[in-house]
GUBA-230461 format. One record per residue (C-alpha): residue in three letters; x, y, z; residue number from 1. Coordinates in steps of 0.2 Angstrom, whole numbers, plus 5000, padded with zeros to 4 digits. Example, Ala and Ser with C-alpha at 12.3 -4.5 7.8 and 13.67 -1.06 7.14 Angstrom:
+------+------+------+------+------+
| resn |    u |    v |    w | resi |
+------+------+------+------+------+
|  ALA | 5062 | 4978 | 5039 |    1 |
|  SER | 5068 | 4995 | 5036 |    2 |
+------+------+------+------+------+
REM end
This chain:
+------+------+------+------+------+
| resn |    u |    v |    w | resi |
+------+------+------+------+------+
|  MET | 4840 | 5244 | 5037 |    1 |
|  PRO | 4842 | 5225 | 5041 |    2 |
|  THR | 4858 | 5217 | 5035 |    3 |
|  PRO | 4856 | 5202 | 5023 |    4 |
|  LYS | 4860 | 5186 | 5031 |    5 |
|  LYS | 4875 | 5176 | 5025 |    6 |
|  PRO | 4871 | 5158 | 5021 |    7 |
|  ALA | 4878 | 5146 | 5034 |    8 |
|  ALA | 4895 | 5139 | 5029 |    9 |
|  LYS | 4894 | 5121 | 5024 |   10 |
|  ALA | 4905 | 5109 | 5034 |   11 |
|  PRO | 4919 | 5101 | 5023 |   12 |
|  ALA | 4913 | 5085 | 5016 |   13 |
|  LYS | 4921 | 5070 | 5024 |   14 |
|  ARG | 4932 | 5060 | 5012 |   15 |
|  LYS | 4925 | 5044 | 5007 |   16 |
|  PRO | 4937 | 5029 | 5007 |   17 |
|  ASN | 4940 | 5023 | 4990 |   18 |
|  ALA | 4930 | 5007 | 4987 |   19 |
|  ALA | 4943 | 4999 | 4977 |   20 |
|  LEU | 4955 | 5000 | 4991 |   21 |
|  MET | 4943 | 4993 | 5003 |   22 |
|  LYS | 4939 | 4978 | 4993 |   23 |
|  PRO | 4948 | 4963 | 4999 |   24 |
|  VAL | 4960 | 4955 | 4987 |   25 |
|  GLN | 4969 | 4938 | 4988 |   26 |
|  PRO | 4988 | 4938 | 4988 |   27 |
|  ASP | 4996 | 4924 | 4978 |   28 |
|  GLU | 5008 | 4911 | 4986 |   29 |
|  ALA | 5024 | 4922 | 4985 |   30 |
|  LEU | 5015 | 4938 | 4993 |   31 |
|  SER | 5007 | 4927 | 5006 |   32 |
|  ALA | 5024 | 4923 | 5013 |   33 |
|  ILE | 5025 | 4941 | 5018 |   34 |
|  VAL | 5007 | 4947 | 5022 |   35 |
|  GLY | 4998 | 4931 | 5026 |   36 |
|  SER | 4986 | 4920 | 5015 |   37 |
|  LYS | 4969 | 4928 | 5020 |   38 |
|  PRO | 4961 | 4941 | 5008 |   39 |
|  LEU | 4965 | 4959 | 5014 |   40 |
|  PRO | 4960 | 4976 | 5007 |   41 |
|  ARG | 4975 | 4984 | 4997 |   42 |
|  GLY | 4978 | 4997 | 5010 |   43 |
|  GLU | 4980 | 4984 | 5024 |   44 |
|  MET | 4991 | 4974 | 5012 |   45 |
|  THR | 5002 | 4989 | 5009 |   46 |
|  LYS | 5003 | 4992 | 5028 |   47 |
|  LYS | 5009 | 4974 | 5031 |   48 |
|  LEU | 5021 | 4975 | 5017 |   49 |
|  TRP | 5029 | 4991 | 5025 |   50 |
|  ASP | 5029 | 4983 | 5042 |   51 |
|  TYR | 5039 | 4968 | 5035 |   52 |
|  ILE | 5051 | 4980 | 5026 |   53 |
|  LYS | 5054 | 4990 | 5042 |   54 |
|  LYS | 5056 | 4975 | 5053 |   55 |
|  ASN | 5069 | 4967 | 5042 |   56 |
|  LYS | 5078 | 4984 | 5038 |   57 |
|  LEU | 5075 | 4983 | 5019 |   58 |
|  GLN | 5074 | 5001 | 5016 |   59 |
|  ASP | 5090 | 5008 | 5008 |   60 |
|  GLU | 5100 | 5018 | 5021 |   61 |
|  LYS | 5106 | 5031 | 5008 |   62 |
|  LYS | 5092 | 5032 | 4995 |   63 |
|  ARG | 5076 | 5030 | 5006 |   64 |
|  THR | 5065 | 5028 | 4991 |   65 |
|  ASN | 5073 | 5011 | 4987 |   66 |
|  ILE | 5068 | 4994 | 4994 |   67 |
|  ASN | 5082 | 4981 | 4995 |   68 |
|  ALA | 5074 | 4964 | 4992 |   69 |
|  ASP | 5077 | 4949 | 5003 |   70 |
|  ALA | 5074 | 4931 | 4997 |   71 |
|  ALA | 5055 | 4932 | 5000 |   72 |
|  LEU | 5053 | 4950 | 4992 |   73 |
|  LYS | 5064 | 4945 | 4977 |   74 |
|  ILE | 5051 | 4933 | 4971 |   75 |
|  VAL | 5037 | 4947 | 4973 |   76 |
|  PHE | 5049 | 4959 | 4964 |   77 |
|  ASN | 5051 | 4947 | 4949 |   78 |
|  GLY | 5069 | 4944 | 4953 |   79 |
|  LYS | 5075 | 4962 | 4955 |   80 |
|  LYS | 5087 | 4966 | 4970 |   81 |
|  THR | 5081 | 4984 | 4972 |   82 |
|  VAL | 5066 | 4993 | 4967 |   83 |
|  THR | 5059 | 5010 | 4971 |   84 |
|  MET | 5044 | 5011 | 4983 |   85 |
|  PHE | 5033 | 5017 | 4968 |   86 |
|  GLU | 5039 | 5002 | 4957 |   87 |
|  MET | 5035 | 4991 | 4972 |   88 |
|  THR | 5016 | 4995 | 4972 |   89 |
|  LYS | 5015 | 4990 | 4953 |   90 |
|  LEU | 5025 | 4974 | 4956 |   91 |
|  VAL | 5014 | 4969 | 4971 |   92 |
|  SER | 4998 | 4972 | 4960 |   93 |
|  GLY | 5004 | 4958 | 4949 |   94 |
|  HIS | 5003 | 4946 | 4964 |   95 |
|  VAL | 4985 | 4949 | 4969 |   96 |
|  LYS | 4968 | 4942 | 4963 |   97 |
|  ALA | 4953 | 4953 | 4965 |   98 |
+------+------+------+------+------+
REM end
């Protein structure tokens, strides 16, 4: 008696990049001081922002989810001295034009 063949297992679908994250956005003047003035995809902008934070040692030593603003970031953070990394993305969104 022949054994029934199992259907071939499908390869997992590759994850498509989110189109909204790939679309270049224009940083305003305050954010341009940190990430540059050219339009960038949001993912690239976030990467440059983190590079800046790490280079200038702005991540809080005790509470790693907090970012301590220097003069340039304080403008982007609407005058706040310290923000959480989750709050940061919301504040940065206010400084880009789609």
